[in-house]
Backbone bond lengths (Angstrom), bond angles and torsions (degrees), N, CA, C in turn:
res aa  C-N    CA-C-N  psi(-1)  N-CA   C-N-CA  omega(-1)  CA-C   N-CA-C  phi
1 M - - - 1.505 - - 1.422 111.05 -
2 T 1.199 114.16 137.96 1.526 121.13 176.93 1.528 110.36 -90.44
3 W 1.388 113.63 162.39 1.392 118.94 -178.37 1.570 112.98 -55.47
4 S 1.267 120.55 -38.18 1.417 118.82 177.52 1.483 116.50 -62.90
5 Q 1.307 116.54 -37.85 1.425 119.33 176.72 1.586 112.32 -64.35
6 V 1.315 112.62 -38.27 1.471 116.38 179.88 1.480 109.44 -68.95
7 L 1.255 119.68 -39.45 1.514 126.85 -178.60 1.542 106.23 -64.34
8 L 1.347 117.56 -48.80 1.480 119.74 177.96 1.537 114.43 -58.87
9 L 1.355 113.45 -44.57 1.444 118.94 -177.53 1.627 109.56 -67.14
10 S 1.321 117.11 -35.84 1.455 118.58 -179.71 1.577 110.96 -71.97
11 C 1.343 115.25 -35.40 1.507 120.78 177.06 1.532 112.09 -64.08
12 L 1.408 114.00 -43.18 1.409 121.44 -179.26 1.500 110.85 -65.29
13 S 1.323 112.00 -44.72 1.527 109.24 179.00 1.455 116.08 -72.19
14 A 1.392 119.70 -26.85 1.535 121.44 173.35 1.495 107.60 -66.39
15 T 1.359 119.79 -38.42 1.431 120.73 -175.91 1.618 108.05 -66.92
16 V 1.336 115.30 -47.39 1.454 117.49 176.75 1.531 113.47 -55.60
17 L 1.282 115.51 -46.21 1.511 124.14 175.39 1.478 111.80 -52.80
18 L 1.311 116.67 -52.05 1.464 121.92 -179.70 1.426 114.80 -62.61
19 C 1.241 116.69 -37.91 1.477 124.94 176.43 1.490 110.52 -64.05
20 M 1.323 118.30 -42.89 1.495 123.19 177.65 1.492 111.07 -62.40
21 L 1.403 112.47 -45.13 1.455 117.89 -173.81 1.603 106.79 -70.14
22 Q 1.263 120.36 -41.73 1.457 123.33 179.87 1.414 110.86 -59.35
23 E 1.319 124.27 -41.57 1.435 126.37 173.92 1.418 115.62 -62.49
24 G 1.315 114.39 -37.84 1.531 119.38 -174.73 1.533 103.40 -70.21
25 T 1.377 118.71 -43.93 1.472 116.19 -175.43 1.452 109.75 -75.07
26 S 1.318 124.88 -25.45 1.401 120.90 -179.71 1.543 112.27 -70.21
27 V 1.416 113.55 -32.64 1.464 119.12 174.89 1.521 111.56 -66.10
28 T 1.314 113.58 -39.19 1.492 117.52 174.97 1.486 115.14 -66.83
29 V 1.253 114.11 -43.87 1.419 120.36 177.87 1.505 112.10 -66.15
30 G 1.273 114.85 -37.04 1.511 122.69 176.66 1.516 107.63 -56.01
31 S 1.347 116.11 -49.77 1.499 117.21 -169.72 1.597 102.84 -74.21
32 R 1.295 120.09 -31.74 1.423 121.10 179.23 1.571 108.51 -66.11
33 Q 1.322 115.38 -44.21 1.519 116.29 -179.83 1.499 111.36 -67.50
34 A 1.333 124.12 -26.35 1.341 123.51 -177.98 1.601 102.89 -74.33
35 A 1.335 116.12 -49.52 1.402 120.04 -177.59 1.640 107.44 -62.52
36 G 1.348 119.23 -35.37 1.461 115.61 174.93 1.487 115.67 -70.85
37 E 1.331 117.46 -28.41 1.441 120.52 176.62 1.477 111.00 -67.57
38 E 1.363 114.44 -37.30 1.543 118.27 178.07 1.558 107.86 -65.91
39 A 1.305 115.80 -42.45 1.518 118.68 -177.04 1.595 106.15 -63.79
40 Q 1.375 115.46 -41.56 1.337 117.88 179.75 1.514 116.60 -62.62
41 E 1.222 113.76 -36.67 1.483 121.51 175.39 1.583 111.09 -56.99
42 G 1.309 108.29 -49.92 1.500 116.74 179.32 1.530 111.77 -61.25
43 A 1.349 116.13 -37.53 1.407 119.93 177.81 1.468 116.40 -70.80
44 K 1.432 115.15 -35.14 1.381 121.93 175.76 1.504 112.25 -64.19
45 Q 1.332 117.55 -37.74 1.433 122.21 -176.88 1.579 106.46 -68.88
46 K 1.306 117.82 -32.05 1.463 122.14 178.41 1.571 110.22 -71.79
47 I 1.274 114.84 -41.13 1.449 117.38 -172.29 1.512 112.98 -86.48
48 F 1.378 116.73 -45.76 1.455 118.46 -169.95 1.561 103.55 -99.32
49 M 1.357 108.92 153.15 1.620 118.26 179.07 1.550 106.01 -100.47
50 Q 1.269 112.59 167.28 1.426 119.01 179.61 1.570 109.93 -67.76
51 E 1.318 114.67 160.27 1.410 118.46 -177.58 1.484 112.65 -65.81
52 S 1.312 118.48 -35.11 1.557 118.75 -175.96 1.580 106.59 -71.87
53 D 1.405 114.83 -37.52 1.483 114.35 -179.29 1.600 108.61 -69.49
54 A 1.331 117.66 -33.04 1.470 117.75 -179.52 1.423 109.28 -70.37
55 S 1.406 118.92 -45.39 1.467 116.89 178.56 1.522 116.00 -62.74
56 N 1.317 116.20 -38.87 1.450 123.82 171.56 1.495 110.72 -51.15
57 F 1.339 115.72 -51.35 1.485 122.53 -174.97 1.509 106.42 -66.02
58 L 1.280 120.45 -41.23 1.468 119.43 -174.93 1.490 106.46 -74.64
59 K 1.358 122.90 -35.84 1.481 121.28 178.18 1.594 110.28 -69.81
60 R 1.260 115.93 -33.72 1.428 120.44 -177.86 1.639 109.75 -69.44
61 R 1.311 111.82 -35.53 1.518 117.39 -171.02 1.610 107.44 -135.21
62 S 1.320 121.50 92.08 1.401 123.09 176.18 1.541 105.82 -90.71
63 K 1.307 114.48 173.07 1.469 123.86 179.14 1.555 110.52 -57.79
64 R 1.244 121.72 -39.60 1.515 123.00 -175.77 1.406 112.64 -93.14
65 S 1.331 119.26 -8.68 1.541 116.36 -173.97 1.592 107.11 -73.95
66 P 1.279 117.11 146.25 1.518 120.29 -179.20 1.495 108.52 -69.75
67 K 1.261 113.26 156.62 1.515 121.98 -178.52 1.520 107.64 -74.37
68 S 1.201 115.72 149.50 1.496 118.17 176.38 1.501 106.10 -75.50
69 Q 1.367 116.30 163.84 1.490 121.49 -177.54 1.568 109.05 -65.35
70 D 1.343 116.06 -31.87 1.450 117.74 -179.17 1.563 111.75 -65.78
71 E 1.423 112.62 -38.35 1.466 117.06 179.62 1.500 110.15 -73.09
72 V 1.311 119.17 -35.47 1.541 121.06 171.72 1.469 112.05 -59.67
73 N 1.337 113.27 -44.71 1.525 116.78 -176.70 1.515 110.35 -69.85
74 A 1.295 118.09 -36.12 1.544 122.54 -178.72 1.601 103.71 -67.20
75 E 1.306 118.36 -46.99 1.484 121.17 177.33 1.456 113.06 -56.62
76 N 1.322 118.90 -43.23 1.459 124.26 -176.57 1.454 113.92 -68.88
77 R 1.463 112.38 -37.47 1.509 117.02 172.23 1.430 114.50 -64.24
78 Q 1.346 116.21 -38.94 1.470 118.34 175.49 1.528 117.12 -64.21
79 K 1.282 109.29 -38.80 1.526 117.57 172.33 1.530 112.94 -60.55
80 L 1.351 114.14 -51.05 1.393 118.01 179.26 1.504 118.13 -59.42
81 R 1.418 110.01 -37.91 1.445 115.52 177.24 1.528 112.71 -66.29
82 A 1.350 113.54 -41.61 1.510 116.09 178.97 1.546 108.08 -69.43
83 D 1.296 122.28 -31.12 1.484 118.77 179.56 1.584 106.95 -72.30
84 E 1.313 114.48 -32.90 1.571 117.73 -179.83 1.524 107.05 -67.83
85 Q 1.364 117.93 -43.97 1.432 119.45 -179.48 1.457 111.95 -60.25
86 R 1.408 114.21 -46.20 1.438 116.38 -178.49 1.517 111.29 -63.60
87 R 1.332 119.96 -41.64 1.423 121.17 175.10 1.437 116.13 -58.54
88 E 1.321 116.74 -41.72 1.476 118.17 178.37 1.513 110.62 -67.28
89 Y 1.248 116.35 -40.09 1.462 121.30 -178.72 1.538 111.06 -60.10
90 Y 1.342 117.03 -47.98 1.421 124.26 177.13 1.562 112.43 -64.29
91 E 1.224 115.98 -39.77 1.490 123.87 178.28 1.502 106.85 -63.41
92 E 1.386 120.54 -44.70 1.477 122.97 -178.64 1.529 106.46 -66.60
93 Q 1.272 120.67 -40.97 1.506 123.33 -178.58 1.484 106.95 -64.15
94 R 1.301 121.27 -41.65 1.488 124.22 -175.66 1.434 106.93 -70.29
95 S 1.343 121.43 -43.07 1.452 124.07 175.90 1.605 114.21 -59.37
96 E 1.376 113.16 -42.07 1.446 115.39 177.39 1.458 112.04 -61.67
97 F 1.393 114.01 -42.84 1.563 118.07 -175.34 1.482 107.20 -69.19
98 E 1.381 122.35 -41.77 1.330 123.05 174.80 1.580 115.53 -54.60
99 N 1.281 113.89 -44.14 1.394 120.79 175.00 1.536 115.37 -58.52
100 F 1.401 111.31 -45.40 1.496 122.27 176.66 1.507 107.16 -56.58
101 V 1.319 115.75 -51.47 1.545 116.72 -176.12 1.469 110.72 -64.93
102 E 1.272 120.54 -36.58 1.478 122.36 -178.94 1.616 106.81 -65.64
103 E 1.297 114.55 -43.67 1.476 116.92 -179.39 1.607 110.00 -64.36
104 Q 1.327 115.65 -40.43 1.460 118.50 172.31 1.486 115.71 -57.99
105 K 1.256 114.62 -44.37 1.491 123.04 -178.76 1.615 109.08 -65.57
106 D 1.341 115.24 -45.71 1.435 116.53 177.91 1.548 112.17 -63.28
107 E 1.379 118.86 -41.41 1.418 120.51 174.81 1.507 113.43 -61.99
108 Q 1.268 119.40 -38.34 1.446 120.99 177.93 1.475 110.04 -69.02
109 E 1.291 120.40 -41.46 1.479 120.61 174.75 1.626 113.29 -59.64
110 E 1.315 108.16 -36.62 1.594 111.39 -179.99 1.497 110.46 -68.11
111 R 1.377 116.01 -38.83 1.426 120.04 178.53 1.517 111.51 -69.68
112 N 1.309 121.02 -37.72 1.426 121.73 170.31 1.455 112.97 -58.92
113 R 1.321 117.46 -48.68 1.535 122.04 -177.48 1.497 105.13 -59.98
114 E 1.351 122.83 -42.47 1.452 120.64 -173.77 1.533 106.08 -71.86
115 T 1.322 118.54 -34.66 1.457 115.06 -178.36 1.482 111.22 -72.15
116 V 1.200 122.91 -38.68 1.501 127.64 171.19 1.452 113.46 -57.57
117 K 1.399 118.67 -46.35 1.434 124.19 173.18 1.462 112.46 -57.70
118 Q 1.264 118.36 -42.43 1.562 121.03 -175.67 1.545 105.27 -69.94
119 W 1.349 117.78 -44.44 1.378 122.10 -174.76 1.619 109.15 -65.83
120 R 1.192 119.79 -39.17 1.558 122.46 173.69 1.482 107.30 -66.53
121 Q 1.254 121.33 -41.56 1.521 119.74 -174.63 1.527 104.26 -67.36
122 W 1.358 120.04 -39.29 1.420 123.44 -170.79 1.639 107.92 -73.25
123 H 1.314 113.70 -39.43 1.495 119.04 -178.49 1.521 116.18 -93.21
124 Y 1.287 114.33 15.17 1.554 116.95 178.22 1.568 110.53 -71.16
125 D 1.383 112.18 116.71 1.402 114.67 -178.95 1.500 116.97 -97.42
126 R 1.330 117.09 8.85 1.506 126.33 174.98 1.556 109.47 72.48
127 L 1.337 121.05 10.00 1.377 121.76 178.46 1.595 110.64 -84.42
128 Y 1.337 114.63 -27.87 1.446 122.79 179.23 1.482 111.60 -112.50
129 P 1.280 117.07 162.09 1.477 115.43 175.02 1.451 112.69 -56.72
130 S 1.184 118.41 164.90 1.460 125.52 177.21 1.474 115.17 -49.89
131 Y 1.270 124.97 142.80 1.475 124.41 176.71 1.499 115.67 -57.33
132 L 1.338 110.90 -23.91 1.502 117.44 -176.98 1.595 108.28 -69.30
133 Y 1.283 113.35 -37.00 1.538 118.33 -178.65 1.578 105.33 -75.96
134 N 1.357 117.10 -33.66 1.401 119.78 -171.41 1.563 108.37 -91.81
135 H 1.222 119.02 5.15 1.519 125.64 -175.13 1.559 108.08 -75.55
136 H 1.303 114.52 126.31 1.521 118.86 176.47 1.474 108.99 -88.10
137 H 1.264 113.98 125.84 1.563 121.83 178.70 1.439 107.71 -81.60
138 I 1.250 118.54 126.10 1.472 119.69 174.90 1.492 111.97 -103.02
């Protein structure tokens, strides 16, 4: 056998093999597609409503029709609730900041008090009673 015959034989066998594999996968894909279509039908029924229901909904409420009082009340309740949550959030933030500032102020006063106490102790010349007796309690 020459190299051309070997090449022709291998190409022919590869073509037959690919055709058989393609038919096998198409059958498998076909069954999967059928199962997928059935699943899609079930999902469509859950998502989409019937035509009659949809047309009744659109007839009942077009773009220019006024909102019903229930819809207006529901929207107002949602807005009020959002405003209340925003107000509570900012009040909590303000309270936390005020507490933080108060703590910082207290710490600064304590540091100042300690500094003054150390200064008095260092500069005590024994002419006056001890600074502990002369210390004003606040």
